[in-house]
Backbone bond lengths (Angstrom), bond angles and torsions (degrees), N, CA, C in turn:
res aa  C-N    CA-C-N  psi(-1)  N-CA   C-N-CA  omega(-1)  CA-C   N-CA-C  phi
1 M - - - 1.433 - - 1.520 109.00 -
2 S 1.308 118.43 128.13 1.453 120.70 178.66 1.512 109.30 -136.48
3 G 1.309 116.09 169.93 1.444 121.06 -178.08 1.509 110.64 111.05
4 K 1.320 115.63 171.03 1.459 118.05 -174.84 1.524 113.73 -76.35
5 N 1.325 119.64 -12.52 1.463 122.03 177.94 1.520 112.90 -99.95
6 A 1.315 117.98 9.98 1.467 121.41 -178.77 1.519 110.11 -69.40
7 I 1.323 115.44 141.77 1.455 121.29 176.49 1.518 107.84 -84.29
8 H 1.328 116.75 126.07 1.457 121.10 -177.98 1.524 112.40 -97.40
9 S 1.310 117.97 -21.08 1.452 121.39 179.88 1.515 108.54 -148.18
10 M 1.323 116.00 143.80 1.459 120.19 178.95 1.520 110.69 -108.65
11 T 1.319 118.12 9.42 1.449 121.29 -178.85 1.520 109.22 -92.37
12 G 1.331 116.00 130.15 1.454 118.78 179.04 1.508 112.09 -171.71
13 F 1.331 115.08 166.32 1.460 122.99 178.45 1.513 107.82 -143.63
14 G 1.329 115.89 138.58 1.456 121.05 175.94 1.515 109.97 -142.90
15 Q 1.322 115.72 148.56 1.468 120.89 -179.80 1.520 108.52 -147.11
16 S 1.332 115.79 141.41 1.449 121.19 176.87 1.522 109.27 -151.78
17 E 1.313 116.27 156.66 1.469 121.93 176.27 1.515 108.46 -125.10
18 G 1.339 115.27 149.79 1.453 120.44 178.46 1.511 110.87 -168.64
19 V 1.311 115.26 -177.74 1.459 122.23 -174.97 1.523 110.21 -118.98
20 I 1.326 115.64 133.38 1.460 122.72 170.72 1.517 105.41 -123.17
21 G 1.333 116.83 118.86 1.465 119.47 -176.37 1.516 109.88 63.01
22 E 1.317 115.92 -122.02 1.469 121.49 179.87 1.523 112.70 -105.86
23 Q 1.325 117.51 9.57 1.466 120.99 -176.12 1.527 111.14 -112.79
24 K 1.319 115.80 143.70 1.457 121.78 175.30 1.530 108.68 -100.08
25 Y 1.332 116.59 134.38 1.458 122.25 -176.89 1.525 110.99 -128.48
26 R 1.340 115.00 156.07 1.462 122.86 171.02 1.526 106.80 -119.40
27 V 1.319 116.03 133.21 1.469 122.19 177.58 1.524 107.71 -115.02
28 E 1.330 116.31 127.43 1.461 122.15 176.33 1.521 108.83 -122.30
29 V 1.318 116.01 136.83 1.459 121.71 177.03 1.524 107.78 -129.18
30 K 1.334 115.76 127.64 1.457 122.15 175.67 1.524 107.21 -123.43
31 A 1.318 116.21 136.72 1.458 119.78 -179.91 1.522 110.12 -139.45
32 V 1.327 115.26 138.49 1.465 121.85 174.26 1.524 108.05 -134.79
33 N 1.312 115.09 161.27 1.450 120.65 -179.75 1.530 110.40 -62.55
34 H 1.305 116.29 138.98 1.458 122.37 178.37 1.517 106.46 -157.08
35 R 1.309 116.98 146.91 1.461 121.00 -175.82 1.523 112.78 -64.47
36 F 1.332 117.06 -36.19 1.463 122.75 -179.69 1.530 108.85 -121.86
37 L 1.313 116.90 172.94 1.458 120.26 176.06 1.521 109.14 -80.58
38 D 1.311 116.02 121.27 1.459 123.46 176.31 1.519 106.63 -124.75
39 L 1.318 116.22 95.39 1.464 122.68 -174.07 1.517 110.28 -102.94
40 K 1.322 115.80 121.98 1.464 121.54 175.66 1.517 107.85 -115.52
41 V 1.333 115.92 125.96 1.462 121.59 -177.53 1.518 108.83 -121.52
42 R 1.331 116.13 128.13 1.465 121.29 174.43 1.520 108.27 -123.36
43 L 1.334 114.58 118.44 1.460 121.12 -176.81 1.523 110.61 -125.87
44 P 1.331 117.53 151.87 1.471 119.37 171.44 1.528 109.37 -66.51
45 R 1.297 116.12 157.86 1.468 122.00 -175.95 1.527 112.57 -52.64
46 E 1.327 117.06 -40.89 1.471 119.25 -175.77 1.531 113.09 -70.78
47 L 1.325 118.28 -11.50 1.468 121.32 178.14 1.520 112.94 -109.74
48 Q 1.324 118.59 4.22 1.467 122.61 -178.11 1.525 112.62 -56.66
49 S 1.315 117.28 -32.83 1.468 119.94 -178.07 1.533 112.17 -66.44
50 A 1.326 117.99 -17.11 1.463 121.73 179.85 1.528 112.74 -91.89
51 E 1.342 117.71 -1.22 1.468 119.56 -173.90 1.520 113.08 -61.82
52 N 1.316 118.82 -45.61 1.470 120.70 -178.04 1.523 111.78 -62.72
53 A 1.323 117.14 -41.98 1.464 120.61 178.67 1.526 110.62 -66.35
54 L 1.314 117.27 -38.33 1.464 121.48 178.28 1.524 110.62 -65.61
55 R 1.327 116.97 -44.82 1.466 121.16 177.77 1.536 110.88 -60.77
56 A 1.321 116.38 -42.89 1.466 120.43 179.60 1.528 111.03 -63.76
57 S 1.323 116.45 -39.97 1.462 120.61 179.99 1.522 111.35 -65.64
58 V 1.328 116.89 -45.75 1.465 120.47 179.01 1.527 110.08 -65.76
59 S 1.324 117.76 -42.96 1.467 121.93 -178.84 1.519 112.68 -65.89
60 S 1.325 117.98 -24.68 1.462 120.39 178.92 1.525 111.66 -75.45
61 V 1.335 116.99 -17.93 1.460 121.15 -178.88 1.523 112.00 -103.83
62 F 1.334 117.41 -38.35 1.459 122.05 -175.61 1.527 110.36 -112.54
63 T 1.318 116.19 136.32 1.464 120.55 178.37 1.520 111.81 -112.17
64 R 1.333 116.81 -9.51 1.456 120.31 178.05 1.521 109.87 -151.55
65 G 1.328 114.67 163.95 1.456 121.14 -179.92 1.520 110.31 115.72
66 A 1.337 115.30 149.62 1.462 121.07 173.21 1.524 106.13 -95.01
67 I 1.323 116.06 110.88 1.458 121.90 -173.88 1.521 109.27 -117.44
68 D 1.327 116.20 123.45 1.468 122.90 174.18 1.515 107.70 -107.47
69 L 1.320 116.48 120.16 1.454 122.39 178.89 1.523 107.61 -117.96
70 K 1.312 116.98 119.52 1.461 121.95 -174.79 1.524 109.13 -127.49
71 V 1.343 116.20 131.81 1.450 122.07 175.56 1.525 107.67 -120.11
72 D 1.331 116.56 125.68 1.461 122.57 177.91 1.521 109.58 -116.67
73 R 1.337 116.05 137.30 1.459 120.36 172.74 1.517 107.08 -82.63
74 L 1.333 116.84 126.42 1.455 120.68 -177.95 1.520 112.34 -93.62
75 S 1.335 117.19 -49.74 1.468 119.96 -176.79 1.511 109.81 -175.59
76 D 1.356 115.41 177.96 1.452 120.23 170.00 1.511 108.50 -65.00
77 S 1.312 117.27 146.87 1.459 120.72 -178.98 1.517 112.35 -92.40
78 S 1.319 118.31 12.91 1.461 120.35 -176.06 1.522 112.32 -59.98
79 T 1.341 117.58 -21.55 1.462 120.36 178.35 1.518 112.30 -93.48
80 N 1.335 118.43 -12.95 1.459 121.01 -177.94 1.517 109.09 -147.19
81 T 1.310 117.36 102.97 1.464 121.04 -178.48 1.514 111.93 -113.99
82 T 1.331 118.79 15.74 1.455 120.59 -176.32 1.524 113.79 -90.97
83 S 1.317 118.86 -17.20 1.472 121.59 -178.01 1.518 110.42 -91.83
84 K 1.336 114.93 150.91 1.454 121.30 174.20 1.515 107.73 -134.29
85 V 1.323 116.37 146.34 1.462 120.97 177.46 1.514 108.58 -96.16
86 Q 1.332 116.03 127.88 1.449 121.52 175.97 1.515 106.85 -134.83
87 V 1.327 116.37 121.62 1.456 120.36 -179.22 1.524 108.55 -102.46
88 N 1.320 115.55 115.14 1.460 122.14 176.27 1.516 107.99 -120.07
89 I 1.299 116.04 118.15 1.458 119.82 179.47 1.506 108.61 -112.52
């Protein structure tokens, strides 16, 4: 792969928090170099129905790498309603 948009490293970590409905969540993504795509997704029970769509979205962008995507429910958002979760891949 060459050119100015080439990916030079597949190792990375990202974390963000936000609110969906009345719940506050934390999303963590860890990625390391891997020959094939190895996607591991851990979601709270109330978000399990979104797993297939999430996997499809990630798979449409990445073709290789070991990617761990974890979503944790933190608490009710009744104390913090200013954040919103937006996933852009």
